[in-house]
C-alpha positions in Angstrom: 12.4 12.2 -15.4 15.3 14.4 -14.4 18.8 13.8 -15.7 22.2 15.6 -15.3 22.6 18.6 -17.6 26.1 19.8 -18.3 26.7 23.5 -18.5 29.5 25.0 -20.6 30.9 28.5 -20.5 30.0 30.5 -23.7 33.3 32.5 -23.5 36.0 29.8 -23.1 33.9 26.6 -23.7 35.0 24.8 -20.5 32.3 22.5 -18.9 32.1 23.6 -15.3 28.7 22.7 -13.9 26.2 19.8 -13.9 22.7 20.5 -12.7 19.6 18.2 -12.5 17.0 19.0 -15.2 14.8 17.7 -18.0 16.3 17.0 -21.5 13.0 17.0 -23.2 12.6 20.8 -23.2 12.6 22.7 -26.5 14.7 25.6 -25.0 18.2 24.9 -23.7 19.0 26.0 -20.1 21.1 29.2 -19.8 22.5 30.4 -16.4 24.9 33.1 -15.4 27.6 31.2 -13.3 31.2 31.8 -12.2 33.9 30.4 -14.6 37.2 29.5 -13.0 39.0 29.6 -16.3 37.7 33.1 -17.2 37.7 34.2 -13.6 34.4 36.0 -14.1 30.7 35.5 -14.1 29.7 34.4 -17.6 26.7 32.9 -19.4 26.7 29.1 -19.3 24.6 27.1 -21.7 23.4 23.5 -21.7 25.5 21.2 -23.9 24.5 18.0 -25.6 
């Protein structure tokens, strides 16, 4: 079953993106996305 995963910026901590995914994975999702707060492309990690 897919649910919404919330992605947070690793630099400033703002939660910018939500993507569909599976919460039952052992490894958390990490994507390089644009952060409006930092005004740069930074690494975003899945939050709880």
